[in-house]
C-alpha positions in Angstrom: -34.5 4.8 -67.2 -37.3 6.8 -69.0 -35.7 9.7 -70.1 -32.4 11.2 -70.4 -32.1 15.7 -71.1 -30.1 18.9 -70.8 -31.2 21.5 -68.7 -31.5 24.1 -66.6 -33.8 26.2 -63.9 -35.8 29.1 -65.4 -36.3 30.5 -61.9 -33.5 33.3 -61.9 -32.4 32.7 -58.3 -31.9 29.4 -58.2 -30.3 29.3 -62.1 -27.8 31.9 -60.9 -26.8 30.7 -57.4 -26.7 27.0 -58.5 -23.2 25.9 -59.4 -24.6 24.9 -62.8 -28.4 25.3 -63.8 -30.0 25.5 -60.5 -32.2 22.5 -61.6 -31.9 20.1 -58.7 -33.2 23.1 -55.9 -35.7 24.1 -59.1 -37.3 20.7 -58.4 -37.3 21.0 -54.9 -38.9 24.2 -55.0 -41.5 23.2 -57.2 -42.4 19.9 -54.8 -42.8 22.4 -52.4 -44.5 24.9 -54.0 -47.0 22.2 -55.4 -47.4 21.0 -51.6 -46.4 18.1 -52.8 -43.6 17.8 -49.6 -43.9 19.7 -46.5 -40.2 20.3 -46.6 -37.1 19.2 -48.6 -34.2 17.5 -47.1 -30.7 19.7 -48.5 -27.4 20.5 -47.3 -25.5 23.9 -46.9 -21.8 24.2 -45.6 -23.2 23.3 -41.8 -24.7 20.7 -42.8 -28.5 19.4 -43.4 -31.7 21.5 -43.0 -35.0 20.8 -44.4 -36.4 24.1 -46.7 -39.5 24.8 -46.8 -39.5 28.4 -48.4 -37.5 29.4 -52.1 -35.2 31.3 -49.4 -33.8 28.1 -48.2 -33.8 26.8 -51.8 -31.2 29.3 -52.9 -29.7 29.5 -50.3 -29.3 24.8 -50.7 -27.6 26.4 -53.8 -24.4 25.3 -55.5 -22.2 22.0 -55.0 -20.9 20.7 -51.8 -17.8 18.5 -51.6 -17.1 18.5 -48.6 -17.1 15.7 -46.1 -19.8 17.0 -44.1 -22.6 15.4 -41.7 -25.6 13.9 -43.2 -28.5 14.2 -40.9 -30.9 12.3 -42.1 -34.5 14.2 -40.7 -37.6 14.6 -41.3 -40.9 16.8 -40.6 -44.1 15.2 -42.2 -43.7 14.3 -46.3 -40.3 15.4 -46.7 -38.6 15.4 -49.9 -34.6 14.5 -50.7 -31.8 16.2 -52.4 -28.3 14.4 -51.9 -25.7 12.3 -52.6 -25.8 9.2 -54.3 -24.9 7.2 -50.8 -27.4 9.4 -48.6 -31.0 8.4 -51.0 -33.4 6.6 -48.5 -36.8 5.1 -49.1 -38.5 7.1 -46.3 -38.8 10.0 -48.3 -41.6 10.3 -50.9 -39.4 12.3 -53.6 -35.4 11.3 -53.7 -33.3 13.4 -56.0 -30.0 12.3 -56.5 -26.6 14.6 -57.0 -24.3 13.2 -59.6 -21.2 12.7 -57.7 -17.6 11.6 -57.9 -16.4 11.9 -54.2 -16.3 13.7 -51.4 -13.4 15.5 -50.0 -11.4 15.4 -46.8 -10.6 19.4 -47.6 -13.3 21.8 -48.6 -13.2 23.6 -52.3 -15.4 24.8 -54.5 -16.5 23.8 -58.1 -14.8 26.8 -59.4 -11.5 26.1 -57.7 -11.4 22.9 -58.9 -12.1 23.4 -62.5 -9.1 25.9 -62.6 -6.3 22.7 -61.5 -4.5 20.7 -64.0 -5.8 16.6 -65.0 -2.9 16.4 -62.8 -3.6 18.3 -60.4 -7.0 17.5 -59.8 -5.5 13.7 -60.3 -3.0 14.2 -56.9 -5.9 16.0 -55.1 -8.8 13.3 -55.2 -6.5 11.0 -54.4 -4.9 13.0 -51.5 -8.1 14.0 -50.2 -11.0 11.2 -51.0 -12.6 9.5 -47.8 -11.7 5.4 -47.9 -15.6 4.8 -48.8 -15.3 6.5 -51.8 -12.4 5.5 -53.7 -14.9 1.5 -54.4 -18.2 3.3 -54.9 -19.8 2.0 -57.4 -23.1 4.6 -57.5 -22.1 7.6 -58.5 -25.4 8.8 -59.6 -28.1 7.3 -57.5 -29.6 4.5 -59.7 -32.0 4.7 -56.3 -33.4 7.9 -56.9 -36.4 9.2 -58.9 -34.4 11.5 -61.1 -30.6 12.2 -61.3 -29.5 15.8 -61.3 -25.6 17.1 -62.8 -23.4 18.6 -64.9 -23.5 18.2 -67.9 -19.6 18.6 -68.7 -20.5 20.9 -71.4 -21.7 24.1 -70.6 -21.0 25.4 -66.8 -24.9 26.5 -66.4 -26.4 23.1 -67.7 -27.9 20.2 -66.4 -27.8 16.8 -67.2 -31.0 15.1 -65.1 -31.6 11.2 -65.5 -35.3 10.0 -65.3 -35.5 6.9 -63.0 -39.2 6.3 -62.8 -42.6 7.2 -62.9 -42.4 9.7 -60.2 -39.6 11.1 -61.4 -41.3 11.4 -65.3 -44.3 13.2 -63.8 -42.7 15.7 -61.3 -40.1 16.5 -64.1 -42.4 16.7 -66.5 -45.0 19.2 -64.1 -42.4 21.4 -63.5 -41.6 22.0 -67.4 -45.0 22.2 -68.4 -45.1 24.6 -65.3 -42.2 26.7 -66.8 -40.1 26.6 -64.1 -37.4 24.2 -65.8 -36.8 24.6 -69.7 -35.1 21.4 -72.0 -32.8 22.3 -74.2 -33.1 18.7 -75.7 -34.0 15.0 -74.8 -30.8 13.0 -75.1 -29.2 9.6 -75.4 -27.9 8.6 -71.6 -24.2 7.2 -74.3 -23.7 11.2 -73.9 -23.2 10.6 -70.7 -21.5 7.1 -70.7 -18.9 9.2 -73.3 -19.0 12.6 -70.9 -19.1 11.0 -67.2 -17.8 7.2 -67.8 -17.2 7.2 -63.5 -20.9 7.2 -62.8 -21.5 4.1 -65.0 -19.1 1.7 -63.8 -15.4 1.3 -61.8 -15.4 3.9 -58.7 -13.0 6.5 -58.5 -10.1 4.7 -58.9 -11.3 4.5 -62.6 -12.3 8.1 -62.6 -9.3 9.1 -61.1 -7.1 7.0 -63.6 -9.8 8.4 -66.5 -8.6 11.8 -65.7 -5.1 11.5 -66.6 -5.6 9.3 -69.4 
């Protein structure tokens, strides 16, 4: 790990439409805008598609909890935004989203946040696919960068930089004014707020929710 930050997008449309701070979509747009990639594999409610424009990036904004098929398409130099289990080294830049597991029943982040701890526990227990029960990689350690909620502010992201490529792209996006760093943080801050990202799989996360 080369760095860990609290940050958010300065592109209003991506910040507004992002489920948190819009940082993952902004990094995807930065890759397109700088011609680092020809397209970025992203998701929306109908499944995966190749984003090529800012408008495409806006369409992909928002966390998708539903267990949708992830079609690993590619066209030329292709970047990737997806769940940890979707990360694939065929893509030239990989952005992983923090993930506690997908759901068989669709629910928005706003609806999920409105549930009490016990309600969230039983909803998750009922709707988690079997594979998610034992997943141990909730942040995408093989990606170039990982992006997720801060759990502290609804419009601030946490981002973890995993390698030199990730650091270079993130720093360039910051220097270009597309991403604003609130502050650099220690990884222990994320471990404290989201311990399920680092060990134990979803079963431990469910227990954590009802402590």
